[in-house]
Residue, then its C-alpha position, 0 to 999 in steps of 0.5 A: m500890617t503893611i508891607r514895603i516891597m524891597p528891590n529883589f536881587f533875583d529879578n527877571d529884569f536883572i537876569n535878562n540885563n545880565c544875559k545881554c551884558f554877558k553876551l557882549k562880554l563874551q563877544l569881546i573876549l572872542t574878538i580879542f582871542s581872534n586877534l591874538w591868534y593871528n598877531i602873536s607867538m604861540k607862547k604869548l598865545l598860551m599865556s593869553l589863553a590862560i588869562v582868559v580861562l582865569i577871568l572867564p568865571v568872573f564874567v560868567l558869575g556876573g552874567c546869565l549863568f548866575r541862575n535865579p533859583f526862584d526863576g524870577n518869581t519872588f520878591v522880598s518885603r519888609v513888614e511894618g506892624i504887628s497884625m500878624y504877630p506872633t507869626v510875623h514880627d514888626g520889622a521882619s522880612v518875608t520872601v514871597r512867591r508870586t502867585q494867585d493860586v492861594n489856599r486856606s491858611d496861606i499867608i499872602v501879600h495883597s494890594f489895597s486901595d484906601y482913600a485915606m492911606g492910598d495904595i498899600y500892601l497888606l500881609k494877612r492869612v487866608i481864612g476862607i476861599g471862594g465858596d467857603h461857609i465861614t460861621f462866627v459863633q459867639a463865645e460865652h464872654y468874649g468874641y466869636y469862634i470861627y467855623l469853616n464849612s461846619f468845622r471849627i478852625n484849629e488856629y494854632y497860630v493865634g495861640g490856640q484853637y479856643d481863642p475867640v475873635p474879638r467882637h469890637i473889630m467886627t463890622f458886620v451888623n448882626n450881633n448874633d451867630f451868623t454865616i458868610i459865604v465867600p464869593y468865588g474869585h475872592i478870599f476872606v483874610m485875617g491877621d493872626n493878632r486878632p485884637v489889633s488886625w485890620d482885615s476882612r472883618a473891616f474891609g470885606y472880601v479880598c479879590v484874588s486878582t489883588v493878591l501878589g503872592i504867598v509867603f514861603e519864608i519869614r525872617n523875624 
């Protein structure tokens, strides 16, 4: 599942630029008011002052007093693909908080470079973090069950904790039960739609430095 990052209205550059613009507007208003003070009668001055009071909120709303509720640390992305279904649908938009402080079960956006596809962004769920032991135990008829640090994962987001991971996507050489240890500074990620997801089972561990952020709002 790839991510297309859309322009974010709540962005630091946007806020900073509008702060500068607001300062210039305020200087202009003060200059006009100063000229009026010395050149017109009191009646006209009061009328002009009333006009300034009425139009000032317009400048304020267009300037730096229009605060960014996310402190410029978020971006919105459009989702393309079904590898995170049913949690995230194809065409959904997600709001992402910029951070690399990720934990298990977080849905993240990370960058990925591939010779065929170039630089892309992927949306995946964190299964294990640095130091975790992830054990794949063969199911009786189909796929693998996942154990994290000796406890089976309750993967409610894929339709139930007893749904096994499909075998045909696994690229590990060992066909029997096996355990991997996630290196520190890396994470192991998978898509919720396990039969079709292209994830750490295929391309390996994800370096934390490539994580753009954590999804905190999904609009399917």
